[in-house]
N, C-alpha and C positions, 0 to 999 in steps of 0.2 A: 858657240857659247855666248851668252849675253851677260852684261854686268848686273849686279844685284842691287843697284841703287834704288830701284823702284819696287822693292820687296818689303812687305810688312809681315812678320811672323807673330801670331797671336797665341798666347796661352788660352785655354778654353774656360775652365771653371774659374769664376771670379772676374773674368774679363768680358767674355761673350755672354755667359749665363750665370745665374746665381750659384754660388758655391754652397757646400754643406759639409760640416765636420763629419757627418755620417755618410758621405759620398753621394754623388748623384748616380743613383742605381737603376733608374727606370726612365722611360719616356715621359711619364707623368711628373717626375722630379726635375726634368730638364726644362728650366724656366729662363729663356733668353731675356736679356735686357733689351727692350725695344730700341733704345738709342744705340746699342752696340750693333744690332742688325743693320740699322740705317747707316751707321758709320762704315761698316764693311762695304755696303753697297756704294757709298760715296767714294771710298778708296778705290774700289774696282772701277767705277765710272771715270775716275780721274786718271786711270792708266796704271795704278799700282797693282802689283801681283800680291794676292793675299793667301797666306798659308796658316795653318794651325798646327801647333806642337803641344801635345798634352800628355802628361803622365796620367795613366789610368790603372793604378795598382789595385783598384777594386776588382779587376779581372783576376789577378793573381790571388787575391784574398777570397775569391768565390762569391763576391757580392752581386755580380752580374756577369753576363757572358759577352762574347764578341758580337753576337747578333744584336743584343740590346744596345751596345755601344754604336754599332753601325746604324741602328734605327735613330738614335739621338743625332748622329752626324747627318743622316739623311734629312731629318727635320730641320737641322740648322741650315743645310744647303738649300732646302726648299724655301725657308724664310728669307734667306739672303737673295736667292734668285727672284722671289716675288717682289723684293724691294729694288730689283734692277741691278744686283751685284753678283759676284761670283767668288767662291773660295777655290783657289787653284789646286790646293793639295792639303790633305789632313794627315798628319803623322801622329801616332800615339805609341806610348810605351805601356805594354800590358804587364810589366814586371813589378814585383814588390821591391821595397827598399833594400832588401838583403840578397837579391837574386844575382848581383854582380854583373848586370848588363852594362852596355855602353850607351844605351839610348835614354836612360832615365835622367831627366834634368835634376841636378845642375850640370851633368855632363853634356857635351855638345852633340851627342850622337843623333838625336832627332833633327836638330837643325842642319847638321851635315847631310843627313838623309834628304831633307828638303832641298838643299843645295844641289845634290846629285839628281834627284827626280826632275827638278826644274832646269837641269843642265846649265848651272851657273858655275863660273870659275871660282867665285869667292862670295862670301857673305858680307864683305866690306861694303859699308854704305846701307846695308839692310837694317831694319828695325826689329827688335824683339820687344814685344809689349806684354807685360805680365803683372801679376799682383803679389808675387812672392820673390824672396831673395833668390831662390833656386832658378827662377825664370831669368833674372838679371845675370846670374852667374853663367847660365848656359849661353846667353847672348854674348856676354863678354868673351867666353871661351871660344865661341865660333867666329868672333870678329865683328859682331853686330853692334850697332848703337842700341842702347837700352832705354826703355821707358817703363815707369811704374805707374799703374793706375790705382786709385784709392778704393775702387770697388772690390768686392770679395775680401781677401785678406790684405789688400793693399794698404789700407789706413794703418793696420797693425804693423805691417812691414815698414812703413814710413816712420812710425813712432820709434821702432827699434833703431832706425838710422844706419844700420849696417849695410855696406855694399852699395850705397846710393851715390858715391862720389861722381860717377860718370853717367848717372841716370837722370833723365828728365821726368818730373812727376806731374801727373794730370789727375783731375777728378775722376774721369772715366774715359772709355775709348772714344766717345764722341768729342771730348775736349782735346784729346791727342790728335784726332783726325782734323778738327778745326785748325789746330796749330800747324800740322803737317801740310795741309792744303792751302794755307793762306799765303 
């Protein structure tokens, strides 16, 4: 087992790609931020392990299916690979908010699953980067350091001010990456 100090876990919608209140339901609606793709590549090239932890309740709601989600993730991987980087693992929760699962953020189940898949003893020292309070809460519950980005719902989350006591705040994933790698 290896330590988690070089692990960055990213939320997807609002961090890597544009978010939508109507859900990102198709490959055509999956619109990555170019600077986020480049940031993931830079993290990977610098020796950081990159994972994604994303709630995808649109599956439970019937807005899209697992095959569509997998196509979006394949496109994301393709873009990151083309930029010279790698995403080591993608974990998603397909459940709705009332399904009673243990994987839906703000619970730490997705992050603990990433820990197990990557054969880490702990997530202490790892970073959870998200645009919502539930991302930060999941990171805190799993023992990660937390960072809020202002993209997606991040600016609104920052305005509310709740749960930001231990989080570092950045304009976007590229700014977080600049800080982390300096």
